[in-house]
matplotlib code that plots the C-alpha trace (Angstrom):
import matplotlib.pyplot as plt

x = [28.7, 29.3, 25.9, 26.6, 29.9, 28.2, 25.6, 28.3, 30.2, 27.1, 26.3, 29.7, 29.4, 26.1, 27.6, 30.6, 28.9, 25.5, 25.1, 21.7, 20.4, 21.6, 19.9, 16.6, 16.9, 17.6, 14.6, 12.4, 13.6, 13.1, 9.7, 8.4, 8.6, 5.6, 3.7, 1.7, 2.2, -0.4, -0.5, -2.8, -5.7, -5.5, -3.3, -1.0, -0.2, 2.8, 3.7, 0.8, -2.6, -3.6, -7.0, -7.3, -10.8, -12.3, -9.6, -7.9, -4.8, -3.9, -0.3, 0.3, 2.6, 5.9, 5.0, 1.3, -0.1, -3.4, -5.3, -7.2, -9.1, -7.2, -7.4, -9.4, -11.9, -13.1, -10.9, -12.8, -10.5, -8.6, -8.6, -6.0, -5.8, -5.9, -4.1, -1.3, -1.3, 1.6, -0.3, 0.4, -1.8, -5.4, -7.6, -11.3, -14.4, -15.1, -12.1, -13.1, -11.0, -10.0, -10.1, -11.5, -11.3, -13.9, -15.1, -18.2, -20.6, -23.8, -26.5, -29.3, -31.9, -30.6, -27.8, -27.3, -24.2, -26.2, -28.3, -25.2, -23.4, -26.4, -26.4, -22.6, -22.9, -26.1, -24.4, -21.3, -23.6, -25.6, -22.5, -20.3, -21.6, -25.1, -25.9, -27.3, -28.8, -30.2, -27.5, -26.9, -25.8, -23.7, -24.5, -22.9, -20.4, -19.2, -15.6, -13.4, -11.8, -9.1, -10.8, -14.2, -17.2, -17.6, -19.7, -18.2, -20.7, -20.7, -22.6, -22.2, -23.8, -23.3, -21.9, -20.5, -17.1, -18.3, -19.2, -18.5, -17.9, -18.2, -17.2, -17.4, -16.1, -18.1, -17.6, -19.1, -17.6, -19.0, -21.3, -18.6, -19.1, -15.8, -15.8, -13.2, -14.6, -13.4, -14.6, -13.3, -14.1, -14.9, -11.8, -9.5, -11.0, -8.3, -5.5, -7.8, -9.2, -5.7, -4.9, -8.3, -7.6, -4.1, -5.5, -8.2, -5.4, -3.3, -6.4, -5.7, -7.6, -6.6, -8.3, -11.0, -10.2, -12.1, -11.7, -10.0, -7.2, -4.6, -4.3, -1.0, -2.3]
y = [-25.8, -29.4, -29.7, -26.7, -28.2, -31.5, -29.8, -28.0, -31.3, -33.1, -30.3, -30.6, -34.3, -33.9, -31.4, -33.4, -36.7, -35.9, -32.4, -33.4, -34.6, -31.2, -29.3, -31.2, -30.4, -26.7, -26.6, -28.0, -25.6, -22.6, -23.8, -23.2, -19.4, -17.3, -16.9, -13.8, -10.2, -7.6, -4.2, -1.3, -2.7, -6.4, -9.5, -10.7, -14.2, -15.6, -19.2, -20.8, -19.7, -21.8, -22.0, -24.5, -23.3, -24.6, -27.4, -26.3, -24.7, -23.4, -23.4, -20.1, -19.9, -17.9, -14.2, -14.7, -12.7, -13.7, -10.8, -11.5, -9.5, -7.9, -9.4, -9.7, -10.1, -13.7, -15.7, -17.5, -17.1, -14.6, -12.7, -12.9, -9.7, -9.9, -9.4, -8.7, -11.7, -10.2, -6.9, -5.9, -2.7, -3.1, -5.6, -6.0, -7.5, -4.1, -4.7, -5.7, -8.9, -11.2, -14.8, -15.7, -18.6, -19.1, -21.5, -21.0, -23.2, -24.1, -22.1, -22.9, -25.6, -27.1, -29.4, -30.6, -29.8, -28.5, -26.1, -24.6, -24.3, -22.2, -20.1, -19.4, -18.2, -16.1, -14.5, -13.7, -12.2, -10.1, -8.7, -7.9, -5.0, -4.3, -6.0, -4.1, -7.3, -10.5, -13.1, -16.1, -19.2, -22.0, -25.6, -26.8, -29.6, -32.0, -31.9, -32.5, -30.2, -31.8, -35.2, -33.9, -34.0, -30.5, -28.5, -26.0, -23.4, -19.9, -16.9, -14.1, -10.7, -7.2, -4.4, -0.9, -2.5, -4.9, -8.6, -10.0, -13.7, -15.2, -18.9, -20.9, -24.4, -25.5, -28.5, -29.7, -31.4, -31.8, -28.9, -26.6, -24.9, -24.5, -22.0, -21.2, -18.2, -16.1, -12.7, -11.5, -9.7, -11.7, -10.2, -11.5, -14.8, -17.1, -15.6, -15.3, -18.8, -20.2, -18.4, -19.5, -23.2, -23.1, -21.9, -24.6, -27.3, -26.2, -26.4, -29.1, -30.3, -30.4, -32.3, -30.4, -29.1, -30.6, -27.3, -23.9, -23.7, -21.0, -19.9, -18.2, -14.6]
z = [29.4, 28.7, 27.1, 24.7, 23.7, 23.0, 20.8, 18.8, 18.4, 17.2, 14.7, 13.3, 12.9, 11.0, 8.7, 8.0, 7.6, 6.1, 4.6, 3.1, 6.7, 8.2, 5.4, 6.1, 9.8, 9.2, 6.9, 9.6, 12.2, 9.6, 8.6, 12.1, 11.8, 12.1, 9.0, 9.7, 10.6, 11.7, 10.1, 11.4, 9.5, 8.9, 9.2, 6.4, 5.8, 3.8, 3.0, 4.9, 6.2, 9.2, 11.0, 13.7, 14.8, 11.6, 10.9, 7.7, 6.3, 2.8, 1.3, -0.2, -3.3, -3.1, -3.2, -2.5, 0.5, 2.3, 3.7, 7.0, 9.5, 12.3, 15.7, 17.9, 15.0, 14.3, 12.2, 9.2, 6.2, 3.9, 0.7, -2.1, -4.2, -8.1, -10.4, -7.9, -5.6, -3.6, -2.8, 0.8, 1.0, 2.3, 0.5, 0.7, -0.8, -2.3, -4.8, -8.4, -8.4, -5.7, -4.3, -1.0, 1.4, 4.2, 6.7, 8.7, 10.7, 9.0, 10.7, 8.1, 8.2, 4.9, 5.6, 2.0, 0.1, -2.9, -0.9, 0.9, -2.4, -3.8, -0.6, -0.9, -4.4, -3.7, -0.7, -2.9, -5.6, -3.0, -1.2, -4.2, -6.2, -7.7, -10.9, -14.0, -15.4, -14.1, -13.1, -15.3, -13.5, -15.0, -14.4, -11.1, -11.3, -8.7, -7.6, -4.6, -2.0, 0.1, -0.6, 0.5, -2.0, -3.3, -5.8, -8.2, -9.5, -11.1, -11.9, -14.3, -14.3, -15.8, -13.5, -14.0, -14.5, -17.1, -17.1, -13.6, -12.9, -9.5, -8.9, -5.8, -4.6, -1.6, 0.7, 3.9, 7.1, 10.4, 10.1, 8.8, 5.2, 3.4, 0.6, -2.0, -4.2, -7.1, -8.3, -11.5, -14.8, -17.9, -19.7, -16.8, -16.5, -17.8, -15.5, -12.4, -12.7, -12.7, -9.4, -8.1, -8.9, -7.5, -4.2, -4.1, -4.9, -1.8, 0.6, 3.3, 6.3, 9.9, 12.8, 14.3, 17.8, 20.8, 22.6, 22.3, 20.0, 18.9, 15.3, 16.2, 16.4]

ax = plt.figure().add_subplot(projection="3d")
ax.plot(x, y, z, "-o")
ax.set_aspect("equal")
plt.show()
């Protein structure tokens, strides 16, 4: 009882003496709320997507929803629907436009960044629709992803929906391949690339776990 009264008194003092400090404390407490909810078919993330297994998180802008597999499926990353980044109905890589974020261990013999960047782009191309023409690749460029050396590359091909563009930013750390990708149509390229780069800019690294960890779901 005395402890409860003391806490109320301390809170009263904080509010009267430093409203800014109190607001900061309240924000910290509020920011610890759960960022995900499970539907019947998938997991939806708002505000922040976290993945302690692969040592990264992504800050999601207001209104943006990340779509991830439903537990107990493996947790590698998420999708963001385009053009409606706040879409809450089911989203998959069968959709015509989306952003994806993925982390997976490098199981190939090629440990080079360039080799894995090429494979990530080829995998995206193979998995997303069947081309009606031979793909045309753009010249890869060097960039950074959360301070890691990265390669930004792209490919364009013709599908039944029109000219499709696929872009990826790929980085490596401790045997983990981090990929941020975009699939869009040429006519939607300007808007969708802005969303793609925004997600890439909000990518952050965490310390890699030494054992099991909890992603909060």
